[in-house]
N, C-alpha and C positions, 0 to 999 in steps of 0.2 A: 592406854586411854589418854587422849589429848584433850585438855580442857580449853574450851574456846570462850572467851569473855567478850560479849557484845555490849559496848558502852552506849547508853542512851542518856538523854537530858531533856528537860522540859521543852517541847516544841520540835522534837526530832521528827524526821520524815518516816512514816510507818513503812513505806515501801522498802526502806533500807534494811528491814528485817527479813526480806524475801530470801536473801542468800542462805539463811539458816536452813532452808529446805535442802540445800545442796549437802550440808553436813549430815542431815538426817538420811538422805539417800545414799551417802557414802557408807553409813552404818548398814543400811539394807544390802548394799552390794557386797560388803565384806562379810556379812553374816554375823557381825559382832559389833560391840560398841567401840568404834574407833574414836569417835568424838563425843564429848559431853559439852553441851552449850548452855551457858547461863547469861542472863541479862544483868548488867551492872550499872549503877548510877552513884552519884556522889553521896547521897543520903539514904538510898534504898527505898523500898516501898513502891507505891504506884507512881508512874511517870506518864504524863499525858503527851501524846504526839500532837503534831500540828493539826491533824484531822479530828482530834478530840478523843481518839481511842487511847486508853491507858493500858500500860503493861506493868506487871510486877517485876521488881528488880532487887538484887542484893546490893548492899553498900560496898564501897571500895574497901579492900582489906589487904593484908600482906600475903594473901593466898597467891600461889604461883599459877600462871596460865601459860599454856604453850603459845597461844595466839590471842591477841586483843584486836578487836575491830571496832572502830569508832564510827557511829552513824553520822549522817549529815542532816541538813535542814533545807527548807525551801529557799532560804536566804543564806548569808554567811553564818555558819554554825557558831553559836556562842561558846565561849570557854570561861572557866573560872580558875582561880588560883588552885583550888583543891583538885580539879580535874587535871590541870597541867602538872602539878606535883605528882599525882598518881601515875601519869603517863611517863614522866621523866624517870621515876623510880622503876617503872615496869620495863623500861628499855634494858635494864640490867638483869631482869628476872625472866622476861618473856622471850621466846625464840623469835617471834615476829609481832609487829604492830602494824595494823592496817587502818585505812580510812576509806569510807564510802562517800562519794559526792563531796559536799562542802565540809565534811569532817576533816579534810586536809587542813583547813584553817586552824582547827584545834591542835592537830599535830604540830603545825608551824608555831602556834603560840607557845607550845611546850618546848620548842627548840629542836624538835625531832627532824625537821626538814633542813636544818642548816647544813649547807654543803652537799645536799642530796638532790637527786632528780625526783620530780613529783608531778602529779596532775590533779585535776578536779573537774567539776562540771564546766563545759565549754563557756558558759556565760560568766564564769567567775575566775577564769585563768589569769586574765590581766590583773584583776584585783589581788589575786594571790601573789603574783610576781611583784607587783608594786609594793604591797605591804611587807613582803618577806624577800628582799633582794638576795639574801644569802642562799635561797633555794633556786634550783633551776627548773622552772615550770615548763613542762612539755604539753602544749595545749591540745594536740591531736591524738593523744594516746587513750586507749580504752582503760588501761591500767599501767602503772609503772612500778617496777621492783628495783629498789636500791638498797642492797644489804638487807638488814632486818626490817626495813620500812617498805610497806606496800601502800599505794594510793590508787584510787579508781576515779573514773569520770562519773557522770551523773547517774544516780539512783540504780537503774537496772544493770549498769556496768559493774556493780558490786557482785553480781552473779558471775560475771566473767572473771573477776579477781578471785573469788572463792574457788571457782573451778581450777584456777591456776595453783592456788594453795594446796588443794586436795591432790592435784596431779603431782606436785612436788613431794607430797607425803606418800602417796600410793602409786598410781600409774595411770596412763592415758586411757586404758580400757575402762577404769572406774569412772573417769570424767565423761567419757563417751556415753556410758550407761546413764549417768546423771543428766547430761544434756538432753538425751532422748526422752527421759522421764519428764523433764521440765519443759520440753518442746522449745529449746533455745539452741543457738549455735554452739557447737563444741568449741570452736575458735572463730571469733568474728573477724572478717577481713576488713581492713581499712580502719580509720580512726573515727573519733566522735564527730569531726567536722561534717561528715556526710549526713549525719542525723540532724544536726542543728540546721544545716543549710536547707534540707528538704522541708523542715518545719517552718523555716522563715518564708519559704515560697508558697506556703499553703494559702490558696486564694479563697475569696469569699463567695464566688459564684461558680456554678457548674460549667459555664462556657469557658472560663479561664482555666479551671481544673481540666477540662477536656483538652485544651491546647497543651498543657503541661504533660498530660498522659500521652498525647500524640508525640510530643517532642522526645520524651524518655524512650519511646518505642522506635524512634527514627533518628537517632543521633547522627547516623552517617550522612543524612541528607543535609542540604544547605540550611533548612529551617529559617527561611527569611520571614520578615514581618508580614509580607503579603501572604505567604503560605499559612502562617499561624492565624492571621486574621480571617482567612477563608475557613479554617477549621472552627473558629469561634463565631462565624457568620456575622462579622463586623467589618467595617471598612478599616484599612490599615491605620488611619488616624484615630478612629474610635478605639480600635484594639490597643494601640500603644498607650493611650490615656487610661483605659480601663485596667490594663495589665499593671501599669505603674501604681495606680491607685490601690489595687488589691494586694500586690506583692511587695510594693516598696522598691521595686527594681525595674530597670528597663528589660525588654525581652532579650536583648543581646547579652546582657549581664547574667540573666537567669539561665539562658541556654549554656553559657560558658560554665556556670556552676554545675549544671547537670552533666556536662561533658567531663569536667574535672573529677566529679565524684565517680563516674563510670570508669574513667581512666585509672583513678587511684585504686579501685577495687581490682582491676585487671593487673596492675603493677604489683599489688600485694600478693596476688596469686602466683606470680613468678612464672607463668606459663606462656607468655607472649612477648615478642620483641617490642621495643618502644615504637618502632615504625608501624608495626601492625596495630598497636593500641591507638596511636594517633589517627590512623585511617579509620578504624572501627568506631571510634567515638566522635568522629566528625571534625577533628582538628586539621586533618589533611596531611600535616607534616610535623615532625618532632619539634621543630623550632617554635612553631605556633603553640604547641602543647607546653613546651618549656616555659614560655612567657606567661601562660595562664597559670601554671603551677607556682611560679614565683609570686604571682599576685595572690593566689589562694593560700599557699603554705609557706612562702618565704624560702623555698628551696626547690631545685629542679627535680624532674622525675627520677634521674639517676640517684639522687640523694635519698629519695623515698624508697627506691628499690634496695639500696644498700641497707637502709634501716630495717626494712622488712626481712631481709636475709639474716641480718644480725639477730633480730628478735626470734626468728625461727631457730637459728643455731642455739641461742640461749635457752 
């Protein structure tokens, strides 16, 4: 029996408790109680989430846990001296300590990220790196494992992290079973940038949404402003103004983002050459794609491919 302690605090994000379902389904798959999950907080009792829903919890104690998982919040997760002391002590007693979303800030406050690689929600990666320069923040990872410390990106990425924990304990067949039950990816391709970028492009009108849908389905085409304006039934000048007003970006910049995201997913799959990917996603040639990747990720496609292969081997 592996005891899993999930740490909550006033104002925690209730969605960060969703990964608990993965542990429950692991028990179902195994036909026995492999995991026992309990909620923990500094003082115990009812703890209200940011949505107002309260959950019951046990107070911190000297009890040993196989794994501790710290939830996050909608903003930078708050920490207290008591919480930091508990986590620092637990590093010697627990086999693994994990954080979901901005829970990484709590781990960092406790000194657990010093000298380690980590990630958090895409909107807070810069803040995490700035506040804790001794950590190496990897902004485009769904989750990061460095020794006994695991950190995940925003909210639902906690499910990806817990699937990886369970696969380490049991096997891939179990996590495939769980992913199917939860209707989630067994292993998500690409990093979290793809999700944040698409959300940033979300327009306010149907006509601009229609042009983005058209662009995503026809990335190999030139996708000029004239073509997109025709899809939106606007003049090129009207279209450019409306697009910038609704998405905050120029059409050319948005199309490049869509192409980068599509190319990134193909690179992570490892099934296509860079030349084929550049052609299929509308870059035309690898050099143009390389420049776009440097703007988007700070590294070329070859570096992304090497990282993907290393992650798969790991």
